[in-house]
C-alpha atoms as a printed R data frame, in Angstrom:
   type eleno elety resid chain resno       x      y       z
1  ATOM     1    CA   MET     A     1 -82.258 28.955  -4.813
2  ATOM     2    CA   GLY     A     2 -82.039 28.254  -8.401
3  ATOM     3    CA   LYS     A     3 -85.409 29.991  -9.174
4  ATOM     4    CA   THR     A     4 -84.393 33.159  -7.252
5  ATOM     5    CA   VAL     A     5 -81.187 33.475  -9.138
6  ATOM     6    CA   ASN     A     6 -82.931 33.273 -12.533
7  ATOM     7    CA   ARG     A     7 -85.448 35.746 -11.422
8  ATOM     8    CA   ARG     A     8 -82.935 38.358 -10.396
9  ATOM     9    CA   ARG     A     9 -80.993 37.651 -13.586
10 ATOM    10    CA   VAL     A    10 -83.979 38.903 -15.677
11 ATOM    11    CA   MET     A    11 -84.054 42.164 -13.501
12 ATOM    12    CA   TYR     A    12 -80.492 42.964 -14.148
13 ATOM    13    CA   ALA     A    13 -80.495 41.975 -17.911
14 ATOM    14    CA   VAL     A    14 -79.748 45.044 -19.943
15 ATOM    15    CA   THR     A    15 -80.232 45.090 -23.581
16 ATOM    16    CA   PHE     A    16 -78.776 47.769 -25.997
17 ATOM    17    CA   SER     A    17 -80.516 49.228 -28.912
18 ATOM    18    CA   GLU     A    18 -78.972 51.650 -31.370
19 ATOM    19    CA   HIS     A    19 -81.027 54.442 -32.747
20 ATOM    20    CA   GLU     A    20 -80.103 56.376 -35.573
21 ATOM    21    CA   VAL     A    21 -80.898 60.072 -35.004
22 ATOM    22    CA   GLU     A    22 -80.409 62.615 -37.738
23 ATOM    23    CA   THR     A    23 -79.262 65.955 -36.659
24 ATOM    24    CA   PRO     A    24 -80.452 69.290 -38.215
25 ATOM    25    CA   LEU     A    25 -76.748 69.716 -39.591
26 ATOM    26    CA   GLU     A    26 -77.109 66.265 -41.320
27 ATOM    27    CA   VAL     A    27 -80.264 67.004 -42.843
28 ATOM    28    CA   LEU     A    28 -79.015 70.353 -44.012
29 ATOM    29    CA   GLU     A    29 -75.983 68.866 -45.544
30 ATOM    30    CA   ALA     A    30 -78.078 66.168 -47.311
31 ATOM    31    CA   PHE     A    31 -80.544 69.010 -48.466
32 ATOM    32    CA   ILE     A    32 -77.474 71.117 -49.964
33 ATOM    33    CA   ASP     A    33 -76.137 67.979 -51.837
34 ATOM    34    CA   TRP     A    34 -79.794 67.275 -53.153
35 ATOM    35    CA   THR     A    35 -79.973 70.912 -54.544
36 ATOM    36    CA   HIS     A    36 -76.700 70.491 -56.277
37 ATOM    37    CA   LYS     A    37 -77.736 67.241 -57.674
38 ATOM    38    CA   LYS     A    38 -80.964 68.844 -59.108
39 ATOM    39    CA   HIS     A    39 -79.216 72.119 -60.188
40 ATOM    40    CA   LEU     A    40 -81.181 74.138 -57.936
41 ATOM    41    CA   LYS     A    41 -79.375 77.604 -57.441
42 ATOM    42    CA   SER     A    42 -82.041 80.139 -57.000
43 ATOM    43    CA   TYR     A    43 -82.509 80.814 -53.474
44 ATOM    44    CA   ILE     A    44 -85.990 82.323 -54.204
45 ATOM    45    CA   GLU     A    45 -87.255 79.018 -55.499
46 ATOM    46    CA   ILE     A    46 -85.748 77.047 -52.804
47 ATOM    47    CA   GLY     A    47 -87.413 79.440 -50.286
48 ATOM    48    CA   LYS     A    48 -90.768 78.877 -51.872
49 ATOM    49    CA   MET     A    49 -90.131 75.032 -51.850
50 ATOM    50    CA   LEU     A    50 -89.530 75.091 -48.016
51 ATOM    51    CA   HIS     A    51 -92.347 77.997 -47.437
52 ATOM    52    CA   ILE     A    52 -89.714 80.377 -45.992
53 ATOM    53    CA   SER     A    53 -88.367 83.527 -47.107
54 ATOM    54    CA   ALA     A    54 -85.507 83.874 -49.562
55 ATOM    55    CA   ASN     A    55 -83.251 85.425 -47.224
56 ATOM    56    CA   ASP     A    56 -83.575 82.362 -44.826
57 ATOM    57    CA   ALA     A    57 -83.068 79.992 -47.773
58 ATOM    58    CA   ASN     A    58 -79.833 81.847 -48.575
59 ATOM    59    CA   ARG     A    59 -78.698 81.440 -44.686
60 ATOM    60    CA   LEU     A    60 -79.592 77.873 -44.838
61 ATOM    61    CA   LEU     A    61 -77.715 76.976 -47.892
62 ATOM    62    CA   SER     A    62 -74.563 78.792 -46.703
63 ATOM    63    CA   ARG     A    63 -74.795 77.091 -43.352
64 ATOM    64    CA   ALA     A    64 -75.133 80.244 -41.264
65 ATOM    65    CA   VAL     A    65 -78.331 78.852 -39.541
66 ATOM    66    CA   LEU     A    66 -79.550 75.476 -38.711
67 ATOM    67    CA   PRO     A    67 -83.093 74.672 -39.723
68 ATOM    68    CA   ASP     A    68 -85.717 74.101 -37.318
69 ATOM    69    CA   LYS     A    69 -87.874 71.046 -36.645
70 ATOM    70    CA   ALA     A    70 -90.539 72.152 -39.467
71 ATOM    71    CA   VAL     A    71 -88.125 73.123 -42.079
72 ATOM    72    CA   CYS     A    72 -86.187 69.716 -41.579
73 ATOM    73    CA   HIS     A    73 -89.333 67.972 -42.012
74 ATOM    74    CA   ARG     A    74 -90.041 69.780 -45.119
75 ATOM    75    CA   MET     A    75 -86.516 69.013 -46.362
76 ATOM    76    CA   LYS     A    76 -86.749 65.259 -46.025
77 ATOM    77    CA   GLU     A    77 -90.248 65.378 -47.647
78 ATOM    78    CA   LEU     A    78 -88.818 67.339 -50.710
79 ATOM    79    CA   MET     A    79 -85.810 64.770 -51.101
80 ATOM    80    CA   TYR     A    80 -88.086 61.958 -50.658
81 ATOM    81    CA   GLU     A    81 -90.479 63.051 -53.269
82 ATOM    82    CA   GLY     A    82 -87.677 64.077 -55.556
83 ATOM    83    CA   GLU     A    83 -86.212 60.509 -55.385
84 ATOM    84    CA   ASN     A    84 -89.488 58.601 -55.931
85 ATOM    85    CA   HIS     A    85 -91.200 60.659 -58.670
86 ATOM    86    CA   ILE     A    86 -88.358 60.869 -61.013
């Protein structure tokens, strides 16, 4: 009976692992902070860096819209490159 109990114990064992997921809003806020640290104020330049229009860059920086997945990825790349190349 002891072996059967031990086998069932493994079946019902639950392990929890925490995954840290960044939301688009968190990425956007980090990018806005990064632009302030780098003294980037031109929507045209920020739009060129993110490969989006200046109007879309203005909307992002004013937090009117959330970035999509591709723009979030470019934001993270820019922030990472900015930290490592300076």
